[in-house]
C-alpha positions in Angstrom: 66.1 176.3 106.2 69.2 178.3 106.4 72.2 176.1 107.9 75.2 177.8 109.5 78.4 176.1 110.1 81.4 176.9 112.6 84.3 174.9 111.9 87.5 175.7 114.1 90.6 174.0 113.1 94.3 173.9 114.2 97.2 173.6 111.8 100.3 171.5 112.7 103.0 174.2 113.0 105.2 173.0 110.1 102.3 173.3 107.7 101.0 176.7 108.5 102.0 178.5 105.3 101.0 175.7 103.0 97.6 175.1 104.8 96.8 178.6 105.0 97.0 178.9 101.0 94.6 175.9 100.8 92.2 177.5 103.2 92.2 180.8 101.3 91.4 178.7 97.8 88.5 176.9 99.4 87.1 180.4 100.4 87.1 181.8 96.9 85.7 178.7 95.3 82.9 178.3 97.9 81.9 181.8 97.7 81.0 181.1 94.0 78.4 178.3 94.8 74.8 179.4 94.4 73.6 178.1 97.8 76.6 180.1 99.6 75.2 183.1 101.6 78.5 183.7 103.3 81.8 181.9 103.8 84.5 183.5 106.1 87.7 182.4 107.2 89.0 183.9 110.5 92.6 183.5 112.1 92.6 183.6 115.9 94.3 186.7 117.3 97.7 185.6 118.9 97.8 181.9 117.3 99.3 181.7 113.8 97.8 178.3 113.3 94.4 178.4 114.8 91.7 179.1 112.2 87.8 179.2 112.3 85.5 179.0 109.2 82.0 180.7 109.5 79.6 179.6 106.7 76.0 180.4 106.0 74.1 178.0 103.5 70.6 178.5 102.0 69.8 174.7 103.0 71.1 171.4 104.0 70.8 170.4 100.3 73.2 173.5 99.6 75.6 172.0 102.0 75.6 168.5 100.6 76.1 170.0 97.1 79.1 171.9 98.4 80.4 168.9 100.2 80.2 167.0 96.6 82.1 169.7 94.7 85.5 169.0 93.1 87.0 171.8 95.0 85.7 170.8 98.4 87.1 167.1 97.7 90.4 168.5 96.8 90.5 170.7 99.8 89.8 167.7 102.2 92.6 165.8 100.6 95.1 168.6 100.9 94.5 169.0 104.6 95.0 165.2 105.4 97.8 164.8 107.8 98.4 168.7 108.0 96.0 169.4 111.1 96.2 168.9 114.7 92.3 168.8 114.9 89.1 170.2 113.2 85.6 170.4 114.6 82.6 170.9 112.3 79.4 172.4 113.9 76.3 172.6 111.8 73.6 174.9 113.3 70.3 176.5 112.8 69.2 180.0 114.1 67.2 179.4 117.4 66.5 183.1 118.5 
């Protein structure tokens, strides 16, 4: 079953430039994974520190594999202390 993820995050203003580069790096690496169907990063219009990831994965197993990759673990460690908030919502298509 395909899994979709929406992950809004707000970066502390003093870390926007640094974190933006980190976000772009995870996009490129994640798109190379076999289970990845889509991995997009959005920036909210009118807000330089508000981002949203939209992801589509082939299965829960593909998500689990993604979360265990070295690039994902490195990504998480680089965000530590630099965010005001993050929320991760895993979804399946209903209709």
